[in-house]
C-alpha positions as CSV (number, residue, x, y, z in Angstrom):
1,M,116.8,81.8,102.4
2,S,119.0,79.2,104.2
3,P,117.4,76.9,106.8
4,A,119.2,78.9,109.6
5,G,117.7,82.1,108.1
6,R,114.2,80.7,108.0
7,L,114.5,79.5,111.6
8,L,115.7,82.8,112.8
9,A,113.0,84.6,110.9
10,H,110.3,82.5,112.6
11,A,111.9,83.0,116.0
12,T,112.1,86.8,115.5
13,V,108.3,86.8,114.6
14,L,107.4,84.8,117.6
15,L,109.5,86.9,120.0
16,T,108.6,90.3,118.4
17,P,106.5,91.6,121.3
18,V,109.3,90.7,123.8
19,L,112.1,92.1,121.6
20,Y,110.2,95.3,121.0
21,L,109.7,95.9,124.7
22,Q,113.3,95.0,125.5
23,G,114.5,97.3,122.7
24,M,112.5,100.2,124.1
25,Y,113.7,99.6,127.6
26,T,117.3,99.3,126.5
27,R,117.2,102.5,124.5
28,M,116.1,104.4,127.7
29,R,118.6,102.6,130.0
30,I,121.8,102.6,128.0
31,R,124.0,105.6,128.5
32,R,124.4,107.6,125.3
33,L,128.1,108.2,124.7
34,P,129.4,111.0,122.5
35,E,131.3,110.5,119.2
36,A,135.1,111.0,119.5
37,S,136.2,114.6,119.8
38,G,138.6,116.4,117.5
39,N,139.2,116.8,113.8
40,R,137.8,114.1,111.5
41,Q,140.9,114.3,109.4
42,G,144.4,113.4,110.7
43,R,147.9,112.4,109.8
44,V,150.3,109.8,111.2
45,Q,153.8,111.0,110.3
46,G,156.1,108.5,108.5
47,D,158.3,108.8,105.5
48,S,157.6,110.8,102.3
49,Q,155.1,108.2,100.9
50,V,151.5,109.1,101.9
51,I,148.7,106.6,102.1
52,R,145.2,108.1,102.1
53,V,142.6,106.2,104.2
54,L,138.9,106.9,104.1
55,L,136.8,105.4,106.8
56,L,133.0,105.1,106.3
57,G,130.5,103.9,108.9
58,E,128.3,104.2,111.9
59,S,129.0,105.1,115.6
60,T,132.1,102.9,115.9
61,V,133.8,104.6,113.0
62,A,132.7,107.9,114.5
63,G,134.7,106.9,117.5
64,V,132.0,106.4,120.1
65,G,133.7,104.9,123.2
66,A,137.0,106.7,122.4
67,S,138.0,110.1,123.7
68,T,139.5,111.2,120.4
69,H,139.8,110.0,116.8
70,E,143.5,109.3,117.3
71,L,142.5,106.8,120.0
72,G,139.5,105.5,117.9
73,L,139.5,103.3,114.8
74,A,140.9,105.9,112.4
75,G,143.9,106.9,114.4
76,R,144.7,103.2,115.3
77,I,144.6,102.1,111.7
78,G,146.9,105.0,110.7
79,E,149.3,104.1,113.5
80,A,149.4,100.4,112.6
81,I,149.9,101.1,108.8
82,T,152.7,103.5,109.6
83,A,154.3,101.0,111.9
84,M,154.1,98.2,109.3
85,T,155.1,100.2,106.2
86,G,157.0,103.3,107.4
87,A,154.6,105.4,105.2
88,S,152.7,108.5,106.4
89,V,149.0,108.0,106.7
90,K,146.3,110.7,106.1
91,W,143.0,109.5,107.4
92,Q,139.5,110.9,107.0
93,V,136.3,109.9,108.8
94,L,132.9,110.0,107.3
95,A,130.5,108.5,109.9
96,A,127.8,109.3,112.4
97,N,125.9,107.6,115.2
98,G,122.8,105.8,114.1
99,L,123.6,105.4,110.4
100,T,122.7,102.4,108.4
101,A,124.5,101.3,105.2
102,S,122.1,103.3,103.1
103,G,122.6,106.3,105.4
104,V,126.4,106.1,104.9
105,R,125.9,106.0,101.2
106,A,123.8,109.2,101.3
107,K,126.3,110.9,103.6
108,M,129.0,110.5,101.0
109,R,127.5,113.5,99.2
110,E,129.3,115.5,101.9
111,L,132.7,114.5,100.5
112,P,134.4,117.4,98.7
113,D,134.8,116.9,94.9
114,G,138.3,115.5,94.1
115,T,138.6,113.5,97.3
116,R,140.8,110.4,96.6
117,A,141.7,107.4,98.7
118,D,144.2,104.6,98.6
119,L,142.2,102.5,101.0
120,V,138.5,102.5,102.0
121,V,137.5,101.0,105.4
122,I,133.8,100.3,106.0
123,G,132.6,99.6,109.5
124,I,128.8,99.3,109.4
125,G,126.0,97.0,110.3
126,A,124.8,97.3,113.9
127,N,121.9,99.7,113.0
128,D,120.9,97.5,110.1
129,V,120.7,94.5,112.5
130,F,118.7,96.5,115.0
131,R,116.3,97.4,112.2
132,L,116.0,93.7,111.2
133,Q,117.6,94.1,107.8
134,G,117.6,90.8,105.9
135,P,120.7,89.3,104.2
136,G,119.5,90.0,100.7
137,G,118.8,93.7,101.4
138,W,122.0,94.0,103.3
139,E,124.1,92.6,100.4
140,R,122.4,95.0,98.0
141,E,123.1,98.0,100.3
142,I,126.7,97.1,100.9
143,R,127.4,96.5,97.2
144,A,125.8,99.9,96.4
145,L,127.9,101.6,99.1
146,I,131.1,100.2,97.8
147,D,130.2,101.2,94.2
148,T,129.3,104.7,95.4
149,A,132.6,105.0,97.3
150,R,134.6,104.0,94.3
151,D,132.8,106.4,92.1
152,R,133.7,109.2,94.5
153,V,137.3,108.4,95.5
154,G,138.6,106.1,92.9
155,F,138.9,102.3,92.6
156,A,140.5,101.7,95.9
157,P,140.8,98.4,97.8
158,V,138.0,98.1,100.4
159,M,138.3,96.6,103.9
160,L,134.8,95.4,104.8
161,S,134.9,94.9,108.6
162,A,132.7,92.2,110.2
163,M,129.7,93.1,112.3
164,P,130.3,94.1,115.9
165,P,129.9,91.1,118.3
166,I,126.3,92.0,119.0
167,G,125.6,88.6,120.5
168,K,128.1,89.4,123.3
169,F,127.1,93.0,124.1
170,P,126.8,93.1,127.9
171,G,124.5,96.2,127.5
172,L,121.8,94.2,125.8
173,P,119.4,91.9,127.7
174,Q,118.4,88.4,126.7
175,P,116.8,87.2,124.5
176,L,117.3,90.4,122.5
177,R,121.1,89.9,122.6
178,S,121.0,86.4,121.2
179,V,118.5,87.1,118.5
180,L,120.3,90.1,117.2
181,G,123.6,88.3,117.5
182,L,122.3,85.5,115.2
183,R,121.0,88.1,112.8
184,A,124.4,89.8,112.7
185,K,126.0,86.4,111.9
186,L,123.6,86.0,108.9
187,L,124.6,89.4,107.6
188,D,128.3,88.7,108.2
189,H,127.9,85.6,106.0
190,S,126.4,87.8,103.2
191,S,129.3,90.2,103.6
192,E,131.9,87.5,103.3
193,K,130.2,86.1,100.1
194,L,130.0,89.6,98.7
195,A,133.7,90.3,99.4
196,A,134.6,87.1,97.6
197,D,132.6,88.1,94.6
198,M,133.8,91.7,94.3
199,T,137.2,92.7,93.0
200,G,139.4,94.3,95.6
201,V,137.1,93.8,98.6
202,T,138.4,92.1,101.7
203,F,136.2,90.8,104.6
204,V,137.9,91.5,107.9
205,P,136.5,89.1,110.6
206,V,136.6,89.8,114.4
207,Q,139.2,87.5,115.8
208,V,139.8,88.8,119.3
209,E,138.7,87.4,122.7
210,I,135.6,89.3,123.7
211,T,136.1,90.3,127.3
212,P,134.4,93.1,129.4
213,E,137.4,95.4,129.0
214,M,136.7,95.4,125.2
215,F,133.5,97.5,125.8
216,A,133.0,101.2,126.7
217,D,130.8,102.2,129.7
218,D,127.6,101.6,127.7
219,G,128.3,97.9,127.2
220,V,127.7,98.3,123.5
221,H,130.6,100.3,121.9
222,P,134.3,99.4,121.8
223,S,136.7,100.6,124.4
224,E,139.9,102.3,123.4
225,K,141.7,99.0,123.9
226,A,139.3,97.3,121.5
227,Y,139.8,100.1,118.9
228,A,143.6,99.5,119.0
229,L,143.1,95.7,118.3
230,W,140.5,96.4,115.6
231,G,142.7,99.0,113.9
232,R,145.7,96.6,113.8
233,A,143.5,93.8,112.4
234,V,142.3,96.0,109.6
235,A,145.8,97.2,108.9
236,E,147.2,93.7,108.7
237,A,144.4,92.6,106.4
238,A,145.1,95.6,104.1
239,L,148.9,95.4,104.1
240,D,149.3,93.6,100.8
241,K,146.7,95.9,99.2
242,L,148.4,99.2,99.9
243,P,150.4,101.2,97.3
244,R,154.1,100.3,97.1
245,K,156.8,102.9,97.6
246,R,157.6,104.8,94.5
């Protein structure tokens, strides 16, 4: 473990009683928002070329904070890819509120046989942070998730999105917010190293200004504006990995 990791581990142990009480209080206080409504499969119409995008993840990929999937991450990625390439995009969401990386891997059993994807987008990590997952375990879980996804849908390029900006969640009290934010940065570092090590995996960092309008009413999940910016960032990172026109 790195010096920063050791320091954080010690701090977490010392603050455990406070963090536990704050976590329980926050669970009761935060308004529970629904997942995005509507079909979990959609299409953004472009030309005759079709790019198939599979999104895997937790509540953010399930569209919590957006009214529909078209205004959540899936629809926004589809819109951005079509705008950049002219191609049609067929997107599919496999996600649920509360899932960890291992939970998403188990949920992949729900994919119909024969499902194929030209791009896989993974948005996961907040629940692993909340459960105090360590960097080593996180890296193993993400590697297993990517391998499982490719076994199911083909060897597609993978966009591994960075952790949500937990250290700036207005819905979390201090010191819980800062401790979890630091843990998220540790796991992000592991994600970045894993992406550099695995063929066809790209780490997509969060590079937007974090302001109050980026959050939904619960102070935790993205707003529809944030989903639009996030979707465009993922599409831009994926642009040179997408299939060329035939």
